[in-house]
C-alpha positions, 0 to 999 in steps of 0.5 A, a space after each residue: 303912835 308910829 304905826 300911823 305915822 312912819 314914812 314909806 321906806 323906813 324900817 323899825 330899826 331906822 334911827 335906833 341906837 339900841 335894840 333891847 329884846 325880850 328872850 322867851 318867845 322872841 329869841 327862843 322857846 325853851 332851849 331852841 332859837 325861834 326861826 330867823 331870830 338869830 340872824 336878824 338880831 346879829 344883823 341889827 347888832 352890827 351897827 347898834 348896841 344889842 341887849 336882852 331884857 328878861 323877866 325869867 329869874 331862874 338863871 344868872 346873866 352869865 348863864 343866859 349870855 352863854 346860852 345866847 352865844 350857843 344859839 349863835 349870838 356870838 358877841 353876847 356878854 353877861 353885861 348885855 343881859 338885864 334880868 328881873 333879879 337885877 331890877 329887884 335888887 334896885 328896889 330892895 336896896 331902897 327898902 332894906 340895907 345890904 347885909 340883911 337876911 332875905 327869904 328867897 323864893 326862886 332859883 340860882 339866878 335870884 340867889 346869885 343877885 342877892 349875894 352879889 348885892 350883899 344880902 344873906 339868902 335864906 329859905 326859911 321864915 324861921 330865920 326872921 328875914 328882913 324881906 321876901 324876894 320871889 322869882 320864877 324857877 322850875 323847882 319852886 314848889 309848895 314848900 317855898 311858897 309856904 315859907 313866903 306866906 309864913 314870912 309875909 303874914 303881917 301886912 307891911 303897913 302894920 310892921 310886916 316886911 317888904 315883898 318884892 316879886 321879880 315879875 308877874 308874867 302869868 305864862 311862859 313859852 316852852 318848847 312843848 307849849 305854854 306853861 304857868 309863869 311867875 305870876 301864878 306863883 306870886 298869886 298863890 302867895 297873895 291868896 294865902 296872905 292877902 297882900 300884893 308884891 312890889 314888882 321889879 320886872 316888866 311891865 314896871 319901869 325898873 328893868 327898862 330904866 336899868 337897860 337904858 342907863 346901862 347902854 346909854 341909849 337915847 333912841 331904843 327899840 324894845 322887842 317883845 311878844 306880850 302886850 301886857 308886860 313887854 309892850 305896856 312896860 316899854 310904853 310906860 318907860 317911853 321906849 318905842 316897841 315892836 310886837 313879834 308874833 312868835 310868842 304869847 300874844 296872837 293877832 286877836 290880842 293885837 286887835 283888842 289891845 288897849 291904848 296902854 299896850 299898843 306897839 309902834 310896830 307889829 312884825 310876824 318874825 324878826 326879819 321884818 325889823 329890817 324891811 320897810 314898814 308899810 305906811 298906814 293909809 286912811 281914806 274915809 272909813 277905809 284903812 289900807 296897809 300894803 295891799 290889805 284893806 279894811 273898812 269900818 261899817 258901823 259895828 262891822 269890820 269888813 275886809 276889802 282886800 286880804 293882800 298878799 301878806 297876812 301881817 299887813 292885814 293884821 296891821 290894817 285891822 289893828 290900825 282901823 280898830 284902834 283909830 275908832 277909840 272903841 273896844 273890840 267887843 263893840 265890833 263884829 270881827 270876821 275870823 279872817 282878820 285874826 287868822 293866825 298863820 304865824 309861827 309860835 311855840 
């Protein structure tokens, strides 16, 4: 992983030709921008392509782009936004020919992409839909979920219709806190029908493949706030990643991250994309990042120096734990190692 091998003085953006950023928890939480995000992204976009990948299916790409421009990302255009409904259309076209009727569970962003792709949206299972496509929208309630359950009563391998979910994020950051995401709504339908949806958005590849192809990127960096969707998805797609601690996942989650969802970089906020990323030094059982050092002593993780930057202590702790190949529950971890002074919604 790059966390162990970056040379001194190199920033996470060195050599990157496209920066792909998640939105919720990275750029904004609710309607407002997160601290330092706008200036940092504008600076990154001066010398490389800047795009946005979002699992949120409730808004059209043009609406998202307008919101980003209002926040200060003034060069953002609709084509710079890759949405999970767009990725869902890639999957749907492989299963159902355009012109078919599709039951939609979701909002305007999903309906718009269905119509643009040549499908006829319906809200009723009585219209004999050829597929169900489900995405998040604040207005989704029991009635829409029930219609999906009615349409999906027959398993697909017994002649039932396809079911595509834009994403399965369990939570979504809002200005007032953490709220249920599309994963909870998909799970409700799953509980009713006993079958699983095919997923288009993160952590699955379709949305990342769409972004890389659209921007012609050969060395992209993806920025996310969730290990299970953002970082795992980027890793599966062969894209380097940076986890920013302004959204869902916290230092304790970083320390416990499985090999399949470990970022190349860990940053407290997006300013650190432009800073030299400190080299991880290992000497015997001691791991040092910057002025922060930890030692693995059997089942104990011992903090030798907290250093002057909390983010370096998180980096050192993560590097030390990950290098052992042991799960986090095999250690006694001091609370100071996962202290959380970082901004979150």
